[in-house]
N, C-alpha and C positions, 0 to 999 in steps of 0.2 A: 516532680517539677524541676526543671533545669533552667538556671539563669546563666547565660554565657557572657563572659566579659572578654577583655583584650587578650589575656594570656591563659587563664584557667577557667574552669567551670565549677560552680557550686551545685552539687547534686544533693538533693534532700532525701538521701537514702542512708540509713544507718550502716556504718561499716566502711563507707567511702571516706578516705582519710584526708583529702586535700580540700581546704577551705579557701576560696578565692576572695579577693577584695575588688569591688567594682572600681572602675577608673575614677568615678566621681568621689570615691572615698580614699583614693590613694593620695599620698602627700605630694606636694608640688616641689619639684627639684629646683635648686638654687641657681644652676648654671651648668657649665661644662668645665672639665679639667683640660689642661693643655693637650692631653692625648685624645680629646674629643668625647670622652665619656661623661655622662651626667654626674654632677656633684651629688653629695648626700641629700636626702630629702630634708627640707627645712623643718619639718615637723618631728624629725627624729634627732637624737643626739649625735654629735660628731663621732664617727667610728675611730677606734684606737688603731691607727695605722703604725704599728710598732714593728720595726725591722730589727733583725739580729744578724750577726755574721755567722754564716754556716760553720766557719772555722772554730767558733766558740761553742758550737752546739753539735758536735760530731756525734753520730749514733751508728751503732752496728746494725746492718741489715739483718733481721731475724733469719735464722738458718732455714726456716720453712720456705723462704723465697729464693733460696739458692744464692748465687753470686749476682752482683749488680754493679752498675745499671744494666738492665736487660731491655734493649730497645729494638723493636722489630722494624725492619726496613732499611737499616744502615747500609745494606749491600748495594743500595741504589744511589747513595750520596755522591759518589764520583760522577755518575751520569747527571745528577742534578747540577753539580758545579760546572760540568761541561756545557750544559744548557743555559748556564748563567741565570738560574732561578734565584730570585731575591726575596720573595714574599713567603711568609708563613701565616697560617690561619689555624685556629684551634677548634677541635671537636671532641665530643665525649658524651657519655650518658650523664644525666643529672646526678649529682653527688659523687662524681668520679674525680673531682679536683680540677676542672677545666679552668676556673678562674685563677687558682693557685699556679697552674702551669703557665697561663698567660702572663700573670704578674711577674713570675720568676724569670721567664724568658725576656720579658719587656725590660726588666730592671738590670739584667746581667749580660745579655748578648751585646757585644761590641760591634755595632753596625756602622760602616763608613757614612759620613754625612751625605756623600754623593748619592747613596742609595736611600738612606732614611728620608731625605727631603722630598723624595718622589711621592710619599704617602701621607695621608691625613695624620696630623699629630706628629709628623716627622719621625715616624717609626714604621718599620716594615712588618711588624707582628700584629696581625689582626685578631681582634677579640673573638671572632667566630668565623667559621666557613660560610661562604655565600649561600649555601643551601640550608643553613641553620645548624648550629653546632651540636644540638641534641637530636637532630633528625637522622634517620637511617641513611646509610650511604647511597642506596638506590634512589633516594629522593633527589639527589644531586645530578642524576643522569639527565642529559639534554632532552631526552624524549619524555621525561616525566611530566613537565608542564611548560606552558609558554613563558618565555622570558618576561619578567616584570610582574608576574602574578604574585599575590601575597601568599605567604606560608600560613599555616594554621595558627601561628603565634604572632601574626601581624607583620612579619618582616618581608621585605621584598626579596623574592626567591631569585637566585642566580645559579646557573648550572655550574657543575665542576669543570674547571679548565686546567690545562697542563702548565700554566705559567706560575704556579705556586705549589707549596708543600703543605698538606694538611697534617698537623701534629695532633694525634688523638691520644686521649688518656684511657686507661683501662684499670679497673680496681678489682681486687680479690672479691669474687662473687659473694662469699660469706659476709665480708665486711660491707660490700655494696648493698646487699639486701637489708642489713641492719641500719645502714645510713638512710635508706629509702623509707624504712619504718619510722625512723626518728624525724626525718625531714622530707615527707612525701612531696614530690614535685609533679606528680600526675595522679589521676584517680585510680585507686585500686581498693579491693575489698580486703581488709586486714584480718578477717576471721577473729581469732582471739587476740585482740590488739595489744593486750598487756604482755603477751608472750611473743609477739611478732619478732622474727619471721617464722616462728612455728605457730600453727601448722602450715608448712610450706604449700600443702595441697589446696589451701584456701586463699592464696594470694593472687587472685585474678583481677583484671581491670582493663583499662584502656590507656594506651601510651599516646597522649595528646589526641589528635584526631586521626592518627595514622592507622591504628589497628587495635583490636582487642587482643588480650593475651590471657593465657590460662594460669601462668605462674611467673614469679619473679626470676627463678632460674632459667625459665624458657625465654623470657624477653632479654635477659642478660646475654644468653647464648646467641640468640638471633641477631641482636644489634651488634655485639662484639664480633660475631662471626663474619659479618659483611666486611668490616675493616680488616680483620685478621687475614682473611683469604686474599684480600687485595694487597696488603702489605707484605705478605709472605712470598709473593711472586716477584722475581726480578723483572724490571720493566722491559727488558729486551726479550722476555719470553711471553709478553702479552700482546695480543692482537687487538685489544680493546682500546680504541682511541680515547674513550672517556674514562679510562682507568686513572684515578687521581694519583699524583705523586704524594706519598704519605710516609709518616713515621708513626709508631705506636709506642707510647711511654707508659710504664707502670706507675700508678699512683704511689706505690710503696717505695720506688726508687726516688721519686720526687720528694717524698717525706723523709726518708732516711739518708739518701745520698744525693742531695740536690745539686751540689757543685759539680760532681762528675756527670750527672745526668744532663745538666744544662750545657756543659762543655761539649758533650757529644751531639746534642741537638743543634746548637749554634754552629758547631764545626761542620755539620752536614752540608751547610751552604757556604762554608769557607769563612765563617765569622769567628772571631775570638770571643772570649767571655771573661768576666771578672773572676779573679781567683783569690783564695786566702781571705785576709781581712777585708778586702774590697767587695767580696761576694756578699750580697744581701738577700736574705730570705724573710718573707713576711711572717712574723711571729704571731700576730693577732689574726683573728678570723677576718677574711677579706669580705666582710658583710656589714650591713647595718640594718636597723629597724627591728620591730618587735618579733618578726619571724626568726631572727637569728640570735635571740637572747639565749644564753645557756650554752653557746658553742664553746668548745675548748680551743685553746691556742695550740700552736705546733708542739711546744715542749710537752704539754699534757698528752697530746695524741701520741707522741713518740713513746712515752712511758706506758701508756695504756693499750697500745695497739694489739700486741700479741696476747695480752691478758684478756682483752675483749674477745679476741678470736677464740680463745679457749672457752670462755663463758658461753659464747654463741654456739659452739660445737656441742657443748654439754647440754644446751637447751634443746637442740634438735633431737627428735625422737627417731627410733629405728624406721618408722614409717616415713618421716621426713627424708632421711638419708636414702632410703630405697627409691623414693620418688625423685630426688635430685639425681641419683645415679642414672635412672631411666631417662630423665629429661635431658641430661648432658649427652647421653649416648644417642638419643633420637635427634637431638639438635646438632650432632657432630661437633660438640664443643670439647671433646676430650683432647684434641691436639692443642687447643687454646690453653686448657688447664695445665697440660704438660709443658708447653713452651714457657709459660710465665710462672711455673712452680706454684700453681694454685691448688696444692694438694689438700683436700679437705677430708680425706678418708683415712689418713695415716695418723693414729693417735700420738705416736712418738714424736712426729713433727709438729702436729697441731698444738700439743700441750707444751709449747716452748716455755710458757710461763704458766704455772699451775694456779688453779683457783681454789685449791684445798685450803681450808681454814677461813674462807670468805663466807660471810653470812648471806642469806637470801637477799636481805635488804641492801647489803653492800654490792652484790652482783647486779641487782636491779638498778641501783644508782649508777653503777659503772656503765651499763648498757644504755641507760637513758641519756648519757652525756654525748653531745655531738662531736664528730671528728673535725679536725682542721680540713676544710674542703667540703663539708656537708652543705647541701642546699646551695650549690655554687652557681648563683645567677647574679648578673649585674645588668642593668638596663643600658643598652647602647644609645648613642646620640642619634639625632635625626640625620646628621651628616653621615654617620657610619651606615645607617640604614639605606641611604640613597647613593652613597659614593660608588662609582662604577668599578673601582679597584677592589671592593670588598668581595 
């Protein structure tokens, strides 16, 4: 039996991990922020919106990820500036840090008032792309559906246009699978849920109403691949009129090197950004409500990130690794893994922090803790859902 609500579906089948809350049982929001987003639910406690200066919290990017920031699509920035593009919008898979990217750009890009005042909330950085920030890129193509139709999550669909830049997040697939196990945002069968993401062969499900999938590595490859192939192509070499102007940002760069990452993204459209002590990064989880209890803050995630990766790789069986290798090859994801230094097969790189000496209970507790950026969803305002510039 299936009861479908506004955003998610509650499926009465053992093993499906996402539990929805009907609209009638959801808390009433108290109003809107100046930027147009709804305030915290009145039934939930005030979220801890704690900011820290990135200058006080510098961290070395783990060597497994190479040098950073590594942003795909920067080769097109000069063309974007010549076209006088001013608008950015966010996209990315659930649990890839889309809210963290939006908040960090929103708080630190220095946008001239003459540009900012053209947009709702007096800011040019939109919370999500018009076709839906978690949707596949092809869903934004003009031929996909008629203008004004609703998406599967209740938003008003808008086609991709060339008057804005879509900034997309991508996360290490090993870490993303673990985040999805901890904070499932769409229905999937978790198999042996206490060891998720192992066995990888049993992680099948449905990505919203778009399509069914056979594995998490497969859907990561397919979703990321659409944006990757778009961003990797210089715009003057594309004959596709609906090819979006876009950048692709690694979650790991946003986590470990936020100031440099934001400077390059803002600079793509010719904007400055706050630096040094003025640069602000959200330390606490950008969430509220029961679903987000137990989330770690940024400092904790920084300390645990590569240790978690080592623990995750140790949890994968030889069968898991063989299946992932085959899936990445068949999905043509190997160029993505190489480009972003998402090497999961080299033990010398993977075990940047060793789990030797850790008990089973300690490892289980480590892997159960959420990352900064897990379950990154925030409800948009009615204005943003209907505003024509979105």
